[in-house]
FISELUM-866417 format. One record per residue: x negated, y negated, z negated of N, C-alpha, C, O, CB in turn. Coordinates in steps of 0.05 Angstrom, whole numbers, padded with zeros to 5 digits, always signed. Atoms other than C-alpha are relative to their C-alpha. Glycine has a CB too. Example, Ala and Ser with C-alpha at 12.3 -4.5 7.8 and 13.67 -1.06 7.14 Angstrom:
2
-00018+00024+00000-00246+00090-00156-00018-00024+00000-00039-00024-00013+00020-00001-00025;+00016+00024+00001-00273+00021-00143+00015-00022-00014+00005-00044-00018-00009-00009+00029;
end
This chain:
145
+00029+00004-00007-01654+00331+00442-00008-00028+00004+00003-00041+00022-00007+00015+00025;+00010+00026-00003-01690+00267+00435-00014-00006+00028-00026+00012+00039-00018-00005-00022;+00016+00005-00026-01717+00232+00499-00029-00005-00008-00036-00011-00030+00013-00026+00017;+00028+00002+00006-01790+00228+00506-00005-00030-00012-00021-00033-00031-00018+00005+00028;+00006+00026+00011-01789+00153+00493+00010-00005-00029-00002-00020-00044+00011-00021+00017;-00010+00002+00029-01749+00157+00429-00021+00016-00018-00030+00006-00039+00032+00014-00002;+00014-00012+00019-01792+00213+00403-00026-00012+00002-00040-00008-00018+00000+00029+00004;+00028+00014+00003-01858+00173+00421+00005-00027-00017-00014-00036-00030-00013-00008+00033;-00003+00022+00018-01824+00111+00385-00002+00009-00026-00016-00002-00042+00024-00015+00004;+00003-00010+00027-01812+00153+00325-00025+00004-00007-00032-00005-00029+00013+00023-00006;+00030-00009+00007-01883+00179+00325-00015-00024-00006-00028-00024-00027-00014+00017+00024;+00013+00024+00004-01910+00113+00330+00007-00015-00022-00010-00026-00035+00004-00015+00019;-00012+00013+00026-01864+00083+00274-00014+00017-00026-00021+00008-00048+00038+00002+00000;+00010-00016+00024-01890+00141+00233-00029-00006-00005-00038-00009-00028+00005+00031+00004;+00026+00008+00002-01960+00126+00248-00008-00028-00009-00029-00033-00020-00009+00005+00024;+00005+00027+00012-01954+00054+00232+00008+00001-00031-00004-00014-00046+00018-00024+00016;-00005-00001+00025-01923+00073+00165-00024+00011-00015-00031+00003-00037+00022+00014-00004;+00021-00014+00016-01978+00119+00148-00028-00017+00004-00046-00013-00012-00003+00033+00010;+00020+00018+00005-02030+00066+00166-00001-00022-00018-00020-00030-00031-00006-00008+00019;-00006+00021+00021-01996+00011+00128-00003+00012-00025-00014-00003-00041+00027-00011+00002;+00001-00011+00027-01994+00056+00068-00031+00009-00009-00040+00009-00032+00020+00026+00000;+00030-00006+00005-02067+00078+00075-00015-00025+00001-00035-00026-00014-00011+00019+00021;+00014+00028+00000-02092+00006+00090+00004-00017-00026-00013-00035-00030+00012-00017+00024;-00005+00018+00020-02059-00022+00023-00025+00001-00020-00040+00021-00022+00028+00007-00013;+00020+00004+00023-02106-00048-00033+00013+00004-00025-00003+00003-00044-00011-00028+00000;-00012-00003+00023-02058-00036-00086+00025+00019+00002+00037+00018+00024+00006-00025-00010;-00019-00020+00005-02004+00019-00107+00012-00006-00023-00003-00012-00041-00009+00025+00001;-00016-00001+00024-01947+00016-00157+00012+00028+00000+00027+00036+00018+00022-00022-00001;-00011-00028+00002-01931+00087-00180+00020+00005-00022+00014-00003-00045-00022+00019-00005;-00018-00004+00021-01871+00109-00220+00006+00031+00001+00012+00044+00022+00026-00019+00003;-00001-00025+00013-01866+00176-00256+00032+00014+00008+00052+00003-00001-00007-00005-00034;-00031-00014-00006-01802+00223-00230+00006+00021-00026+00026+00022-00039+00001+00020+00034;+00000-00021+00017-01815+00277-00276-00026+00004-00021-00049+00005-00012+00004+00022+00016;+00022+00000+00017-01858+00284-00340+00008+00025-00019+00030+00028-00029-00004-00030-00017;+00001-00023+00020-01871+00349-00381-00024+00000-00017-00044-00013-00010+00000+00026+00013;+00026-00006+00020-01921+00367-00439+00009+00017-00024+00024+00037-00023-00014-00030-00013;-00001-00014+00023-01923+00387-00507+00002-00016-00023-00011-00037-00023-00021+00015-00002;-00003+00015+00023-01903+00360-00574-00003+00015-00024-00002+00039-00023+00024-00012-00001;+00004-00014+00027-01916+00375-00649+00021-00002-00014+00030-00025-00018-00022-00010-00016;-00021-00001+00018-01861+00395-00692-00006+00000-00028-00009+00021-00039+00016+00020+00005;+00011+00001+00023-01882+00369-00757+00013+00021-00023-00002+00034-00038+00002-00028-00007;-00012-00018+00024-01831+00410-00803-00006+00027+00004-00006+00042-00016+00032-00002-00003;+00007-00027-00002-01850+00475-00771-00027+00003+00007-00037+00025+00011+00016+00013+00019;+00031+00002-00004-01923+00451-00759-00006+00023+00022-00020+00043+00018-00019+00004-00031;+00001-00014-00021-01915+00480-00690-00004-00014+00022+00006-00037+00022+00020+00014+00002;+00000+00018-00027-01933+00455-00618+00024+00017+00016+00028+00041+00013-00033-00001+00018;-00025-00011-00020-01873+00469-00567-00003-00017+00027-00011-00040+00029+00034-00006-00016;-00001+00018-00026-01866+00448-00495+00025-00019-00004+00043-00015-00020+00005+00018+00029;-00016+00022+00003-01828+00384-00485+00005-00011+00031-00011-00011+00049-00013-00021-00020;-00001+00016-00024-01794+00346-00429+00001-00029-00009+00014-00034-00029+00025+00007+00019;+00001+00025+00007-01808+00272-00432+00019-00022+00022+00023-00015+00046-00033-00005-00001;-00014+00017-00013-01768+00214-00405-00024-00013+00022-00046-00021+00015+00015-00021-00021;+00020+00009-00016-01801+00192-00340-00002-00029+00000+00012-00041+00017+00002+00009+00025;+00002+00035-00001-01820+00115-00355-00029-00007+00007-00037-00030+00007+00008-00016-00031;+00032+00013-00006-01895+00118-00336+00001-00014+00027+00012-00006+00047-00025+00024+00002;+00004+00017-00024-01910+00067-00288-00029-00010-00002-00038-00016-00024+00021-00025+00003;+00024-00004-00006-01976+00061-00261-00007-00022+00023+00008-00027+00042-00002+00028+00007;+00007+00019-00023-02016+00008-00219-00027+00009+00011-00044+00008-00006-00002-00030-00010;+00019-00008-00012-02071+00034-00171-00015-00025+00015-00003-00035+00035+00010+00022+00017;+00011+00021-00014-02117-00021-00148-00033+00001+00007-00049+00014-00007+00007-00024-00016;+00030-00004-00004-02186-00029-00118-00013-00017-00023-00004-00036-00035-00011-00012+00031;+00012+00010+00024-02238-00040-00169-00016-00023+00005-00027-00023+00027-00015+00020-00012;+00018+00022-00002-02276-00105-00180-00028+00010-00007-00049-00002-00001+00009-00023-00018;+00026-00008+00009-02332-00064-00210-00015+00016+00023-00004+00036+00032+00002+00018-00025;+00016-00016-00023-02385-00040-00156+00000+00031-00004+00003+00046+00016-00031-00009+00001;+00003-00024+00003-02392+00025-00191+00026+00019+00003+00024+00044+00000-00013+00001-00022;-00030-00015-00008-02317+00048-00175+00009-00013+00021+00003-00036+00025+00024-00001-00022;-00013+00010-00025-02277+00042-00112+00028-00008-00007+00039-00026+00005+00001+00021+00021;-00029+00008+00003-02207+00042-00145+00000+00005-00032-00017+00018-00045+00024+00020+00020;-00008-00006+00030-02176+00038-00218+00026+00000-00005+00040-00014+00009-00010-00019-00019;-00030-00004+00010-02110+00056-00249+00005-00011-00030-00010-00005-00049+00007+00033+00000;-00006+00009+00024-02078+00021-00304+00034+00009-00004+00049+00014+00015-00007-00032-00001;-00026-00005+00006-02013+00034-00339+00014-00029+00001+00000-00047-00008+00003+00016-00030;-00012+00020+00002-01963-00022-00329+00000-00018-00028+00010-00007-00047+00023+00008+00008;+00004+00016+00019-01978-00079-00378-00027+00003-00016-00033-00012-00035+00022+00002-00015;+00023-00003+00011-02043-00056-00397-00023-00012+00018-00026-00004+00041-00003+00027-00006;+00023+00011-00015-02106-00099-00375-00024+00019+00010-00037+00017+00031-00013-00020-00018;+00023-00015-00003-02155-00041-00385+00005+00021+00017+00026+00034+00013-00011+00010-00024;-00002-00030-00017-02164+00015-00330+00000+00021-00020-00017+00022-00038-00027+00005+00023;-00002-00028+00015-02142+00082-00362-00016+00021+00015-00023+00043+00006+00030+00011-00002;+00013-00021-00023-02176+00116-00301-00017-00017+00021-00009-00038+00032+00026+00018+00017;+00017+00013-00021-02231+00097-00255-00003+00019+00021-00001+00042+00014-00029-00010-00010;+00003-00019-00020-02242+00129-00186-00025-00010+00017-00026-00030+00031+00028+00003+00018;+00027+00006-00009-02317+00132-00165+00002-00006+00029-00007-00028+00038-00020+00023-00004;-00003+00003-00026-02300+00143-00093+00024-00006+00011+00044-00005-00002-00007+00019+00010;-00020+00008-00015-02255+00122-00042+00017+00024+00007+00011+00047+00001-00010-00014+00023;-00015-00025-00010-02200+00163-00011-00016+00018+00021-00031+00009+00039+00026-00010+00012;+00017-00024-00020-02227+00227+00026+00016+00002+00026+00036-00013+00029-00001+00035-00014;-00010+00002-00030-02208+00245+00098+00028+00015-00001+00043+00015+00018-00021+00014+00023;-00037-00013+00006-02140+00283+00072+00013-00020-00014+00036-00014-00020+00005+00030-00023;-00016+00021+00012-02119+00218+00040+00000-00002-00035+00014-00018-00047+00029+00004+00011;+00001-00006+00026-02138+00241-00031-00014-00018-00017-00034-00029-00009-00010+00024-00003;+00017+00020+00018-02160+00198-00088+00000+00017-00028+00019+00030-00038+00017-00035-00003;+00001-00013+00026-02185+00225-00153-00012-00017-00019-00032-00029-00013-00015+00026+00002;+00002+00021+00018-02188+00184-00216-00002+00014-00030+00015+00030-00038+00026-00020+00004;-00007-00013+00022-02208+00202-00285-00007-00023-00025-00014-00046-00019-00018+00029-00002;+00005+00020+00022-02216+00168-00356+00015+00012-00027+00010+00034-00038+00014-00030+00009;-00020-00003+00023-02164+00165-00415+00016+00022+00012+00018+00043-00001+00019-00028-00009;-00020-00014-00014-02117+00198-00365-00014+00006+00026-00036-00004+00031+00027-00017+00003;+00013-00007-00028-02133+00226-00295+00024-00001+00017+00047+00004+00009-00016+00030+00003;-00023+00004-00021-02094+00213-00229-00012+00016+00020-00037+00017+00022+00006-00031+00009;+00005-00004-00025-02095+00248-00167+00024-00011+00021+00047-00006+00017-00005+00030+00001;-00021+00017-00015-02058+00204-00110-00011+00005+00030-00034+00002+00038+00001-00036-00010;+00004-00003-00027-02050+00219-00039+00013-00024+00015+00037-00024+00016+00009+00027+00009;-00007+00019-00020-02043+00157+00006+00018+00004+00024+00027-00016+00036-00020-00008+00009;-00012-00008-00026-02009+00195+00063+00029+00006-00009+00047-00004+00003-00015+00027+00015;-00028-00007+00011-01949+00221+00024+00011-00013-00021+00034-00009-00029+00003+00026-00007;-00001+00018+00020-01954+00172-00029+00009+00011-00027+00023-00003-00042+00018-00021+00009;-00007-00019+00022-01946+00227-00085-00023-00005-00020-00045-00012-00011+00003+00033+00011;+00019+00000+00023-01985+00226-00152+00005+00018-00016+00027+00028-00017-00001-00021-00015;-00003-00020+00018-02001+00274-00205-00016-00016-00026-00039-00026-00025-00013+00030+00013;+00013+00015+00029-02016+00242-00278-00003+00023-00017+00014+00041-00019+00021-00026-00018;+00004-00018+00023-02047+00283-00331-00011-00015-00025-00031-00030-00020-00018+00024+00007;+00005+00007+00024-02056+00263-00403-00011+00018-00015+00005+00033-00026+00019-00009-00011;+00013-00023+00015-02105+00309-00436-00002+00000-00028-00008+00021-00040-00026+00003+00008;+00007+00003+00025-02110+00279-00505+00021+00014-00017+00045+00013-00010-00003-00029-00006;-00020-00009+00018-02074+00315-00563-00005+00030-00001-00019+00040+00016+00030-00008+00008;+00002-00031+00001-02071+00389-00582-00033+00010-00007-00041+00014-00030+00011+00012+00031;+00026-00009+00005-02143+00411-00574-00020-00021-00015-00040-00014-00028-00011+00006+00028;+00014+00020+00019-02170+00344-00603+00010-00008-00022-00001-00024-00036-00006-00022+00012;-00011+00007+00025-02121+00341-00657-00009+00018-00022-00018+00040-00017+00030+00000+00002;+00001-00015+00024-02128+00365-00731-00028+00010-00005-00032+00031-00016+00019+00022+00000;+00025-00007+00009-02200+00365-00736-00006-00006-00028+00010-00021-00040-00018-00012+00016;+00003+00002+00030-02232+00367-00805-00007-00028-00013-00003-00037-00036-00021+00019-00008;+00006+00032+00005-02258+00294-00798+00026-00020-00003+00023-00044-00009-00017-00012+00026;-00016+00017+00003-02194+00267-00800+00002-00022+00021+00016-00042+00017-00005-00009-00022;-00004+00022-00017-02201+00226-00738+00027+00000+00013+00037-00022+00018-00021+00000+00020;-00019+00001-00013-02141+00249-00706+00021+00019-00011+00015+00043-00012-00007+00005+00026;-00021-00014+00016-02078+00273-00742+00012+00017+00020+00015+00009+00043+00021-00020-00014;-00019-00018-00021-02038+00339-00710+00024-00012+00008+00042-00019-00007+00010+00027-00011;-00029+00009-00016-01986+00317-00663-00002-00033+00001+00017-00046+00009+00033+00011-00019;+00000+00028-00011-02008+00246-00658+00000-00010+00023+00012-00031+00028-00015-00012-00007;-00003+00000-00034-02021+00250-00582+00013+00026+00010+00011+00048+00000-00033-00001+00017;-00017-00027-00013-01978+00297-00542-00015-00005+00032-00017-00026+00044+00044-00004-00002;+00011-00005-00028-02012+00324-00473+00021-00004+00018+00043+00004+00009-00011+00026+00004;-00020+00005-00017-01971+00305-00413-00008+00005+00027-00032+00002+00034+00010-00027-00004;+00004-00003-00032-01966+00320-00338+00029-00015+00010+00052-00011+00003-00002+00039+00010;-00022+00013-00019-01923+00274-00292-00006+00002+00027-00030+00004+00033+00005-00028-00006;+00002-00004-00026-01909+00280-00218+00019-00028+00007+00038-00037-00007+00011+00032+00011;-00018+00029-00006-01882+00212-00181-00011-00008+00031-00027+00005+00045-00008-00031-00026;+00005+00014-00027-01885+00167-00118-00009-00026-00004-00004-00039-00024+00026-00002+00018;+00015+00027+00001-01925+00105-00104+00012-00013+00023+00023+00000+00041-00032+00002+00003;-00007+00017-00024-01908+00047-00056-00024-00018+00000-00037-00022-00021+00029-00018+00000;+00021+00019-00003-01958+00000-00029+00008-00025-00014+00032-00030-00016-00007-00006+00029;-00006+00024+00012-01960-00065-00065-00009-00026+00014-00004-00048+00003-00011+00002-00025;
end
């Protein structure tokens, strides 16, 4: 059993980590698992797929007054998602755009959703070829930058 002093010290250390994470102005996020759907051109069918988890994102405070935060894929200067509001009382941030992000600054976990493909593919206008985009869902962890 831990002594009261050690218990309090561990609690205080945990609170400082939580405070530091929630006080950051930017986060680097790396996907651990990614799943989704891909198109098999030979069979002309969609199928479930596991993707390599190479997705890396940066979430930073927005320079635009209309948004609190923005998320970019590493290497891209344009935000793929913007977050109108700041973190809520539960530590959650909600961002949307070309992709959607849900991020919690207390446990530093994120959920990434890329919705383009399947429902938007194969239309008669020829704007998007069937299977050109693959919807995906990723989970991972972030760290304060």
